[in-house]
C-alpha positions as CSV (number, residue, x, y, z in Angstrom):
1,X,0.0,0.0,0.0
2,X,2.7,2.4,1.0
3,X,4.8,1.7,-2.1
4,X,1.9,2.3,-4.4
5,X,1.2,5.7,-2.9
6,X,4.9,6.6,-3.4
7,X,4.7,5.5,-7.0
8,X,1.6,7.5,-7.5
9,X,3.3,10.5,-5.9
10,X,6.4,10.2,-8.1
11,X,4.1,9.9,-11.2
12,X,2.3,13.0,-10.2
13,X,5.5,14.9,-9.8
14,X,6.7,13.8,-13.2
15,X,3.4,14.8,-14.8
16,X,3.7,18.3,-13.2
17,X,7.3,18.7,-14.4
18,X,6.4,17.5,-17.9
19,X,3.3,19.7,-18.3
20,X,4.8,22.9,-16.7
21,X,8.4,22.7,-17.9
22,X,9.2,20.2,-20.7
23,X,6.2,20.5,-22.9
24,X,6.0,24.4,-23.0
25,X,9.7,24.6,-23.8
26,X,9.5,22.1,-26.7
27,X,6.5,24.0,-28.1
28,X,8.4,27.3,-27.8
29,X,11.3,25.7,-29.8
30,X,8.9,24.5,-32.5
31,X,7.3,27.9,-32.8
32,X,10.7,29.5,-33.1
33,X,11.8,27.1,-35.8
34,X,8.5,27.7,-37.7
35,X,9.0,31.4,-37.4
36,X,12.5,31.2,-38.9
37,X,11.2,29.0,-41.7
38,X,8.4,31.4,-42.6
39,X,10.6,34.5,-42.9
40,X,10.9,35.5,-46.5
41,X,12.4,38.2,-48.8
42,X,10.9,41.6,-48.1
43,X,10.0,41.0,-44.4
44,X,11.0,43.6,-41.9
45,X,12.8,42.0,-39.0
46,X,14.8,42.7,-35.8
47,X,17.9,40.8,-34.9
48,X,18.9,39.7,-31.4
49,X,21.4,42.5,-31.4
50,X,18.6,45.1,-32.0
51,X,19.3,45.8,-35.7
52,X,16.2,46.6,-37.8
53,X,16.3,45.7,-41.4
54,X,14.6,44.1,-44.4
55,X,15.4,40.6,-45.6
56,X,17.1,40.9,-49.0
57,X,17.7,37.2,-49.7
58,X,17.2,33.9,-48.0
59,X,19.9,31.3,-48.1
60,X,20.2,27.9,-46.5
61,X,21.5,28.9,-43.0
62,X,21.7,32.7,-43.4
63,X,19.8,35.8,-44.5
64,X,21.0,38.9,-46.3
65,X,19.7,41.8,-44.3
66,X,19.4,45.2,-45.8
67,X,19.9,48.1,-43.4
68,X,19.6,51.5,-45.2
69,X,22.1,50.9,-48.1
70,X,24.2,48.2,-46.4
71,X,23.7,44.5,-46.8
72,X,24.7,42.2,-44.0
73,X,24.9,38.4,-43.9
74,X,23.4,37.1,-40.6
75,X,22.6,33.7,-39.3
76,X,18.9,32.6,-39.3
77,X,19.0,32.1,-35.6
78,X,19.9,35.8,-35.1
79,X,16.4,36.9,-36.1
80,X,14.3,37.7,-33.0
81,X,11.1,39.3,-34.3
82,X,9.3,39.8,-37.6
83,X,7.8,43.3,-38.0
84,X,5.9,43.0,-41.3
85,X,3.0,41.1,-39.9
86,X,3.0,43.1,-36.7
87,X,2.7,46.3,-38.6
88,X,0.1,44.9,-40.9
89,X,-1.9,43.7,-37.9
90,X,-1.9,47.1,-36.3
91,X,-2.9,48.8,-39.5
92,X,-6.0,46.6,-39.9
93,X,-7.1,47.3,-36.3
94,X,-6.9,51.1,-36.6
């Protein structure tokens, strides 16, 4: 009886850890990967360093980012936010 209660207790702890820590983190990783895959030429983005620019070309692991009249090659993982859809979303609400 006592062993079955302990087993149930450990199972409950594992379920809490899974649903509150592991699952949300894996979903966040999937969303980030999907976000990077959906970025395309012409989208306005912000890098993790805070640089705002427009995607000029999409390559296998990098983007060419245009900032004013300068083109920079950045890693895909360096994109932190996409502004094109955010700006379009605010325009339709106003």
